[in-house]
C-alpha positions in Angstrom: 24.2 5.4 -10.0 27.5 5.6 -8.2 28.5 2.2 -6.9 28.7 2.0 -3.1 32.2 1.6 -1.7 31.2 -1.1 0.7 28.5 -3.7 1.4 24.9 -2.4 1.0 24.1 -3.0 4.6 26.7 -0.3 5.5 25.0 2.4 3.4 23.3 5.1 5.4 20.0 6.6 4.3 18.9 10.2 4.7 15.2 10.8 5.2 13.7 14.2 4.3 10.0 15.1 4.9 8.5 17.5 2.3 4.8 18.0 3.0 3.2 14.6 2.2 6.3 13.1 0.7 9.3 11.2 2.2 12.4 11.6 0.1 14.9 8.8 0.9 18.5 9.1 -0.4 21.4 6.7 0.0 24.4 8.6 1.3 27.4 8.5 -1.0 25.3 7.2 -4.0 22.9 8.8 -6.4 20.0 6.5 -5.3 16.8 8.0 -4.2 13.2 7.0 -3.7 10.1 9.2 -3.1 7.2 7.9 -1.1 3.8 9.6 -0.7 1.7 9.8 2.5 -0.8 7.0 2.2 -4.6 7.2 2.2 -4.4 3.6 3.3 -2.0 1.9 5.7 0.8 1.6 3.2 3.2 4.1 1.7 3.0 4.7 -2.0 6.2 4.6 -4.0 6.2 7.6 -6.4 9.6 7.8 -7.9 12.6 5.4 -7.5 15.9 5.9 -9.2 17.6 2.8 -10.6 19.6 1.0 -8.0 18.4 -2.5 -7.4 15.9 -4.2 -5.2 18.1 -4.3 -2.1 18.5 -0.6 -2.1 14.8 0.0 -2.8 13.9 -2.4 0.0 16.2 -0.6 2.5 14.8 2.7 1.4 11.3 1.4 2.0 12.3 0.4 5.5 13.7 3.8 6.3 10.6 5.5 4.8 8.3 3.1 6.7 10.0 3.8 10.0 9.7 7.6 9.5 6.1 7.3 8.4 5.4 5.5 11.7 7.2 8.2 13.7 5.1 10.9 11.9 1.8 8.9 12.6 1.2 8.4 8.9 0.8 4.6 9.5 0.3 2.8 12.7 1.1 -0.6 14.3 4.0 -3.0 13.8 5.1 -3.8 10.2 3.5 -6.8 8.6 4.0 -8.8 5.4 1.3 -6.6 3.9 3.5 -3.6 4.4 6.2 -5.0 2.2 7.0 -2.9 -0.9 5.1 -3.9 -4.0 7.1 -5.0 -7.0 
């Protein structure tokens, strides 16, 4: 993975919807994570690239926000929504 040029909290994420998948990419890096539309109220991580827990956590936040916009999951985030490790 390309190293980010600044702090991780300054990295922007791009969210792409492809059918029942959300593809999250960190701009200016090679990091990506693919999440599937859930049959339960939590997204399913299908394929992350190496990049560390902080990038994966931020990608999950971006995916979760988009899933709520799309109506895939409802309600406010809870601890149960946190990504599984």
